[in-house]
C-alpha positions as CSV (number, residue, x, y, z in Angstrom):
1,M,63.4,168.7,124.0
2,S,66.5,166.6,123.3
3,S,67.0,163.2,124.9
4,T,70.4,161.8,125.7
5,T,71.4,158.2,126.2
6,T,73.7,157.2,128.9
7,P,76.8,155.4,127.5
8,H,77.4,151.9,128.8
9,T,80.5,149.9,129.0
10,L,80.6,146.4,127.5
11,H,82.4,143.9,129.8
12,P,83.9,140.7,128.4
13,I,82.9,137.5,130.2
14,S,85.0,136.7,133.3
15,K,87.4,133.7,132.9
16,A,89.0,131.3,135.4
17,A,92.6,130.4,134.5
18,S,92.8,126.7,134.1
19,G,96.6,126.5,135.0
20,I,96.9,123.8,132.3
21,Y,99.7,125.0,130.0
22,G,98.4,126.0,126.6
23,V,94.7,125.8,127.5
24,D,94.7,129.4,128.7
25,V,96.4,130.6,125.5
26,I,93.9,128.8,123.3
27,T,90.9,130.0,125.3
28,E,92.3,133.5,125.6
29,G,92.3,133.5,129.4
30,G,90.8,130.3,130.7
31,L,87.4,128.7,131.1
32,P,84.2,130.7,131.6
33,R,84.0,131.7,135.3
34,G,80.8,130.7,137.0
35,R,79.7,128.6,134.1
36,P,79.8,124.9,133.1
37,T,82.4,123.6,130.6
38,L,81.8,120.2,129.0
39,V,85.0,118.1,128.4
40,C,84.1,115.1,126.1
41,G,86.0,112.3,124.4
42,N,86.5,108.6,124.2
43,A,87.9,106.4,126.9
44,G,91.5,107.1,127.7
45,C,91.8,110.5,126.2
46,G,92.5,112.3,129.4
47,K,89.1,113.7,130.6
48,T,89.4,112.8,134.2
49,L,93.0,114.1,134.4
50,F,92.0,117.4,132.7
51,A,89.3,117.9,135.3
52,I,91.5,117.1,138.3
53,E,94.3,119.3,137.1
54,F,91.9,122.1,136.6
55,L,90.9,121.8,140.2
56,V,94.4,121.3,141.6
57,R,95.9,124.2,139.7
58,G,93.0,126.4,140.8
59,A,93.6,125.5,144.4
60,I,97.4,125.8,144.4
61,E,97.9,128.8,142.0
62,H,94.8,130.8,142.6
63,G,93.5,129.7,146.1
64,E,90.2,128.5,144.7
65,P,89.0,125.4,146.6
66,G,87.6,122.7,144.4
67,I,85.4,119.6,144.6
68,F,85.8,116.5,142.5
69,V,82.6,114.4,142.2
70,S,83.3,110.9,141.0
71,F,80.7,108.4,139.9
72,E,83.2,105.8,138.8
73,E,86.5,105.9,140.8
74,T,86.8,105.9,144.6
75,R,88.7,108.5,146.6
76,E,91.6,106.1,147.2
77,E,91.8,105.2,143.5
78,L,91.9,108.9,142.4
79,I,94.5,109.9,145.0
80,S,96.7,107.0,143.9
81,N,96.3,107.6,140.2
82,V,97.4,111.3,140.3
83,Q,100.3,110.8,142.7
84,T,102.7,110.1,139.8
85,L,101.9,113.6,138.5
86,G,103.1,115.2,141.7
87,F,99.5,116.1,142.9
88,D,99.2,115.5,146.6
89,L,95.4,115.5,147.0
90,I,95.6,114.5,150.7
91,D,97.6,117.6,151.5
92,L,95.1,119.8,149.6
93,E,92.2,118.2,151.5
94,E,93.9,118.9,154.8
95,K,94.2,122.6,153.8
96,Q,90.5,122.7,152.9
97,L,91.4,123.4,149.3
98,F,90.2,120.1,147.8
99,A,87.5,117.6,148.4
100,I,86.6,114.3,146.7
101,E,83.1,113.0,146.8
102,Y,82.6,109.5,145.5
103,I,79.0,108.7,144.7
104,F,78.2,105.1,143.8
105,L,75.2,104.7,141.6
106,D,73.9,101.3,140.8
107,R,72.1,101.0,137.5
108,H,69.0,99.9,139.3
109,D,69.1,103.2,141.2
110,V,68.8,105.1,137.9
111,E,65.6,103.7,136.5
112,E,62.4,105.3,135.4
113,V,60.3,104.6,138.5
114,G,58.1,107.6,139.1
115,D,59.7,111.0,138.9
116,Y,63.5,111.1,138.5
117,T,65.2,114.2,139.8
118,L,68.7,115.3,140.9
119,D,67.4,117.0,144.1
120,G,69.4,114.6,146.3
121,L,72.6,115.4,144.4
122,F,72.0,119.1,144.7
123,I,71.6,118.8,148.5
124,R,74.8,116.8,148.8
125,L,76.8,119.1,146.6
126,G,75.4,122.2,148.3
127,H,76.7,121.0,151.7
128,L,80.2,120.3,150.2
129,I,80.4,123.7,148.6
130,E,79.5,125.5,151.8
131,Q,81.9,123.3,153.8
132,I,85.1,124.3,152.0
133,G,83.9,127.4,150.2
134,A,84.4,125.8,146.8
135,R,84.8,127.9,143.7
136,R,85.4,125.1,141.3
137,I,83.8,121.7,140.8
138,A,84.1,118.7,138.4
139,L,81.6,116.0,137.8
140,D,83.1,112.8,136.3
141,T,81.2,111.4,134.3
142,I,77.7,112.7,133.5
143,E,76.5,109.4,131.9
144,A,76.4,107.8,135.4
145,L,73.6,110.0,136.4
146,F,71.3,109.0,133.5
147,G,72.6,105.6,132.6
148,G,69.2,103.8,133.1
149,L,67.0,106.5,131.7
150,Q,65.4,106.1,128.2
151,N,63.1,109.2,128.4
152,E,64.9,112.0,126.5
153,G,62.6,114.6,128.0
154,I,63.6,113.7,131.6
155,V,67.3,113.6,130.7
156,R,67.1,117.0,128.9
157,A,65.2,118.6,131.7
158,E,67.5,117.3,134.5
159,L,70.6,118.3,132.5
160,R,69.3,121.8,132.2
161,R,68.5,121.9,135.9
162,L,72.0,120.6,136.8
163,F,73.8,123.2,134.6
164,R,71.4,126.0,135.9
165,W,72.0,124.9,139.5
166,L,75.8,125.2,139.0
167,K,75.5,128.6,137.4
168,E,73.2,130.0,140.1
169,R,75.9,129.1,142.7
170,G,78.6,130.7,140.6
171,M,80.6,127.5,140.3
172,T,83.2,127.2,137.6
173,A,82.4,123.7,136.6
174,I,83.8,120.9,134.4
175,V,81.5,118.1,133.4
176,T,83.1,115.2,131.6
177,A,81.2,113.0,129.1
178,E,81.8,110.0,126.9
179,R,81.5,110.5,123.1
180,G,78.4,109.2,121.4
181,D,77.8,107.7,118.0
182,G,78.1,110.8,115.7
183,T,77.6,113.2,118.7
184,F,79.9,114.8,121.2
185,T,78.2,113.0,124.0
186,R,76.1,109.8,124.4
187,H,72.9,111.8,124.9
188,G,73.7,114.5,122.4
189,I,72.3,117.1,124.7
190,E,75.0,118.3,127.0
191,E,77.0,120.1,124.2
192,Y,74.0,122.4,123.7
193,V,73.5,123.2,127.3
194,A,77.2,123.9,128.2
195,D,78.8,127.3,127.7
196,C,82.1,125.8,126.6
197,V,82.8,122.5,124.9
198,I,86.3,121.0,124.8
199,L,86.8,117.8,122.7
200,L,89.7,115.5,123.6
201,D,90.8,112.9,121.1
202,H,93.2,110.0,121.2
203,R,93.7,108.6,117.8
204,V,96.0,106.0,116.3
205,H,97.2,106.2,112.7
206,E,99.6,103.6,111.3
207,Q,100.3,102.3,114.8
208,I,101.3,105.8,116.1
209,S,99.1,107.4,118.7
210,T,98.5,111.1,119.1
211,R,96.4,113.1,121.5
212,R,94.7,116.3,120.3
213,L,92.4,119.0,121.9
214,R,89.9,121.2,120.2
215,I,87.6,124.0,121.5
216,V,84.3,123.2,119.8
217,K,82.5,126.2,121.2
218,Y,82.9,129.0,123.7
219,R,79.9,131.3,124.3
220,G,80.8,135.0,124.6
221,S,84.5,134.6,123.7
222,T,86.8,134.1,120.8
223,H,89.2,131.1,120.9
224,G,91.6,129.0,118.9
225,T,89.7,126.8,116.5
226,N,92.5,124.4,115.4
227,E,93.3,120.9,116.7
228,Y,96.2,121.1,119.2
229,P,98.5,118.2,120.1
230,F,98.9,117.6,123.9
231,L,101.0,115.5,126.2
232,I,100.2,113.7,129.4
233,N,103.4,113.2,131.3
234,D,104.9,113.7,134.8
235,N,103.9,117.4,134.8
236,G,100.3,116.7,133.9
237,I,98.7,117.9,130.7
238,T,100.6,120.2,128.3
239,V,98.8,121.5,125.3
240,I,100.9,122.9,122.5
241,P,99.1,126.0,121.2
242,I,101.5,126.7,118.3
243,T,99.3,126.2,115.3
244,N,97.9,129.7,115.9
245,L,101.1,131.7,116.3
246,D,101.4,134.8,114.2
247,L,104.4,136.8,113.1
248,N,104.4,139.4,115.9
249,H,107.5,138.1,117.9
250,H,109.9,140.6,119.4
251,V,113.4,140.9,117.8
252,T,116.6,142.1,119.3
253,S,120.0,143.3,118.0
254,E,121.8,141.3,120.6
255,R,124.4,139.0,119.2
256,I,125.6,135.7,120.7
257,S,128.7,133.6,119.8
258,S,128.5,130.5,117.6
259,G,131.0,128.9,119.9
260,V,133.7,129.1,117.2
261,A,135.6,132.4,117.2
262,A,136.6,132.2,113.5
263,L,132.9,131.6,112.5
264,D,131.9,134.6,114.6
265,Q,134.3,136.7,112.5
266,M,132.7,135.4,109.3
267,L,129.4,136.6,110.8
268,G,130.4,140.2,111.2
269,G,132.6,139.6,114.2
270,T,129.9,138.9,116.8
271,G,128.0,135.7,115.8
272,Y,124.3,135.1,115.4
273,Y,121.4,137.3,116.4
274,R,119.7,136.1,119.6
275,G,116.4,134.5,118.9
276,S,117.3,133.7,115.3
277,T,117.1,130.4,113.5
278,V,120.3,128.9,112.1
279,L,120.4,126.0,109.5
280,V,123.6,124.0,109.1
281,S,123.3,121.6,106.1
282,G,125.8,119.2,104.6
283,T,126.6,115.6,103.9
284,A,127.5,113.0,106.5
285,G,130.8,113.5,108.3
286,T,131.2,117.2,107.5
287,G,131.1,118.5,111.1
288,K,127.5,119.5,111.6
289,S,127.2,117.9,115.0
290,S,130.5,119.4,116.1
291,L,129.4,122.9,115.2
292,A,126.2,122.2,117.2
293,A,128.2,121.0,120.2
294,A,130.4,124.1,120.0
295,F,127.3,126.3,119.9
296,V,125.7,124.8,123.1
297,T,129.1,124.8,124.8
298,G,129.4,128.6,124.2
299,A,125.9,129.1,125.6
300,C,126.7,127.1,128.7
301,E,129.9,129.0,129.3
302,R,127.9,132.2,129.3
303,G,125.8,130.7,132.1
304,E,122.8,130.0,129.8
305,T,120.7,126.9,129.5
306,A,120.8,124.7,126.4
307,L,118.6,121.9,125.0
308,F,120.2,119.4,122.6
309,V,117.6,117.3,120.7
310,T,119.2,114.3,119.1
311,F,117.5,111.6,117.0
312,E,120.5,109.5,116.1
313,E,123.1,109.5,118.9
314,S,122.8,109.0,122.7
315,P,123.9,111.7,125.0
316,A,126.8,109.5,126.2
317,Q,127.9,108.9,122.6
318,I,127.8,112.6,121.8
319,T,129.7,113.5,124.9
320,R,132.4,111.0,124.2
321,N,132.8,112.0,120.5
322,M,132.9,115.7,121.2
323,G,135.7,115.1,123.8
324,S,137.9,114.0,120.9
325,I,137.8,117.5,119.4
326,G,138.4,119.3,122.7
327,I,134.7,120.0,123.6
328,N,134.0,118.8,127.1
329,L,130.3,118.6,127.7
330,H,130.5,116.9,131.1
331,P,130.7,120.0,133.3
332,H,127.7,121.6,131.7
333,I,125.6,118.4,132.0
334,K,126.6,118.1,135.7
335,A,125.8,121.8,136.3
336,E,122.4,121.2,134.7
337,R,123.0,123.8,132.1
338,L,123.0,121.3,129.2
339,H,120.0,119.1,128.8
340,F,119.5,116.3,126.2
341,H,116.3,115.0,124.6
342,A,117.3,111.8,122.9
343,V,114.7,109.7,121.1
344,R,114.4,107.7,117.9
345,P,112.2,109.3,115.2
346,T,110.2,106.0,115.1
347,M,109.0,106.3,118.7
348,G,106.1,108.5,117.6
349,G,104.4,110.7,115.0
350,L,105.4,114.2,114.1
351,E,102.7,115.7,116.4
352,L,104.1,113.7,119.3
353,H,107.7,114.8,118.6
354,L,106.5,118.4,118.3
355,A,104.7,118.2,121.6
356,M,107.6,116.5,123.4
357,I,110.1,119.1,122.2
358,A,107.8,122.0,122.9
359,D,107.2,120.6,126.4
360,R,110.9,120.4,127.2
361,I,111.3,124.0,125.9
362,I,108.4,125.2,128.1
363,R,109.7,123.4,131.2
364,L,113.4,124.2,130.8
365,K,113.2,127.7,129.3
366,P,116.5,127.3,127.4
367,H,118.3,130.1,125.8
368,V,119.5,127.9,122.8
369,V,118.1,124.8,121.2
370,V,119.8,122.3,118.8
371,I,117.9,119.7,116.7
372,D,120.3,117.2,115.2
373,P,119.3,116.3,112.5
374,V,115.9,117.6,111.5
375,T,116.0,115.4,108.4
376,A,115.6,112.3,110.6
377,L,111.9,113.3,110.9
378,M,111.4,112.6,107.2
379,S,110.8,109.0,108.1
380,Q,107.6,110.1,110.0
381,G,106.0,112.2,107.4
382,F,106.1,113.9,104.0
383,Q,108.1,117.0,103.4
384,G,105.1,119.3,103.7
385,E,104.3,117.8,107.1
386,V,107.8,118.1,108.4
387,R,108.1,121.6,107.1
388,A,104.8,122.5,109.0
389,L,106.2,121.0,112.2
390,L,109.5,122.9,111.9
391,T,107.6,126.2,111.1
392,R,105.6,125.8,114.3
393,L,108.8,125.0,116.3
394,I,110.6,128.0,114.8
395,D,107.7,130.3,115.7
396,L,107.7,128.9,119.2
397,C,111.4,129.6,119.7
398,K,111.1,133.1,118.2
399,Q,108.3,134.0,120.5
400,H,110.6,133.1,123.5
401,A,113.7,134.7,122.0
402,I,115.4,131.2,121.8
403,T,118.2,130.8,119.3
404,L,117.5,127.6,117.4
405,L,120.1,125.7,115.4
406,L,118.9,123.0,113.0
407,N,121.2,120.4,111.5
408,S,120.1,119.0,108.1
409,L,121.7,116.0,106.4
410,T,122.2,116.3,102.6
411,G,122.0,112.9,100.9
412,P,124.3,111.7,98.1
413,G,123.6,113.3,94.8
414,Q,121.4,116.0,96.3
415,D,121.8,119.7,95.6
416,P,124.1,120.9,98.3
417,E,122.2,124.2,98.4
418,G,118.9,122.4,99.0
419,T,117.3,120.7,102.0
420,D,114.9,117.8,102.2
421,V,112.8,119.5,104.9
422,G,112.4,122.7,102.8
423,V,112.9,125.3,105.6
424,S,115.8,127.3,104.0
425,S,113.5,130.2,103.4
426,L,112.4,130.3,107.1
427,V,115.9,130.5,108.6
428,D,117.8,133.6,109.3
429,T,121.3,132.2,108.9
430,W,122.3,129.3,106.6
431,L,125.7,127.6,106.9
432,L,126.7,125.0,104.3
433,V,129.4,122.4,105.1
434,R,130.6,120.0,102.6
435,N,133.6,117.8,101.6
436,I,135.8,119.4,98.9
437,E,138.8,117.9,97.2
438,S,142.2,119.6,97.5
439,D,144.0,120.1,94.2
440,Q,147.4,120.0,95.9
441,S,147.2,117.0,98.2
442,R,144.3,115.1,96.5
443,T,142.8,114.6,99.9
444,R,139.2,115.3,100.9
445,I,138.8,118.3,103.2
446,R,135.9,120.0,104.8
447,G,134.7,123.4,103.6
448,L,132.3,125.9,105.2
449,Y,130.6,128.9,103.8
450,I,127.6,131.2,104.6
451,L,124.8,131.0,102.1
452,K,122.8,133.7,103.8
453,S,122.6,135.6,107.1
454,R,119.8,138.1,107.3
455,G,120.4,141.6,108.7
456,M,124.2,141.4,109.0
457,A,127.3,141.7,106.9
458,H,129.0,138.3,106.5
459,S,131.9,136.7,104.7
460,Q,131.4,135.3,101.2
461,Q,134.5,133.1,101.4
462,V,134.8,129.3,101.6
463,R,136.8,128.4,104.7
464,V,138.5,125.1,105.4
465,L,136.8,123.5,108.5
466,Q,139.3,121.6,110.6
467,L,138.5,119.4,113.6
468,S,141.3,118.4,115.9
469,S,141.9,117.7,119.6
470,D,142.4,121.5,120.0
471,G,138.9,122.2,118.8
472,I,137.3,123.7,115.7
473,S,139.1,126.1,113.4
474,L,138.4,127.8,110.1
475,Q,141.3,128.6,107.8
476,E,141.4,130.4,104.5
477,E,142.0,128.1,101.5
478,S,145.6,128.0,100.4
């Protein structure tokens, strides 16, 4: 007599999208639905904001009502603090999508006098959950519940009860906690009870601060394991999950203009591949920024969006200077097709620059991006660090089919066919512009030639690059 086994299907754990950009990529879908997630870190790292944004995004984008339980900040303080991020908590409260519960706990209320339990908290939270049909909840911070307790056994038992109580009600929960000495939390217990642990870090190195996020553990799911830089700005939290990008981006045969007709002819007649990376290198004054301006102008004239990242000149200065060679950027700025991101390299470290540029790319969704010059970042790190940053930025642009143009300044005495940032092997097209001396007139003229352009036939000639009030032209050497 033969026996048969009934095949069964394995189901991955259900996840709740956080709505926080980058977090859902790193966690491969979001936080564990119906389970508690611990968000830990030192003061000022963004724990409270992370919890609030998780609730707000869940309410707005997924229709899941949320409750924020605060043991430190009042309702009025929380509402005021997040207004600058565009979160209208009062409106969400009126729509029964959000509730704030402020619970003041005096230290004398949390002392070991008889049996200490969280039964009163459970009754209070249970009423709130039923009142608005909550699906998400955040408790900020857990230390307030056990601040006066010294008995580890009681703390451990009540923490387990709290997490089990949240699970039994199917609540997707975030519990925030302060870091301890050598542990993720002060009690060193919460990280073992939680199903997912997220560590937020705000560190300062050589007077430069950087925020980073790491998924410490995630039961039942794979996840990104690196440290990821993140920003806190007017849009909330933006995590940059680009340390885990792989080489699986889509490519296209579509070509776009360089903005200079004669250069398009040198590139097989139709310009760059869309989504490719272009490097323009040369010494100072050879026309690199002019070629970049022509490139973004061509994109804007096609009705596309362009982002121009500049580390050395202000947008007003670039606009004025380009006007002298017949490139009028004003109409594209006014039409909000051309956007500038202008900062000094010294305003932050490499991770912060990467996060800010990536955030602009994510928000604007540009078709083309210019960085002028990438060598300015050398003041903020070693060559290997700058190369790593640019590699991640190149990968981000390729994943979104964004054509990226990098300007690189070659210093005096350096090999003209070399770059300080060491990304020549990563780019698809490499243009070199340099000053050359004319034998006839004994004057210095600009020359341009193509060192490489992958996947297309291209000119091997050196062309004379001329900048005039009529624009940019390329002429054959006489």
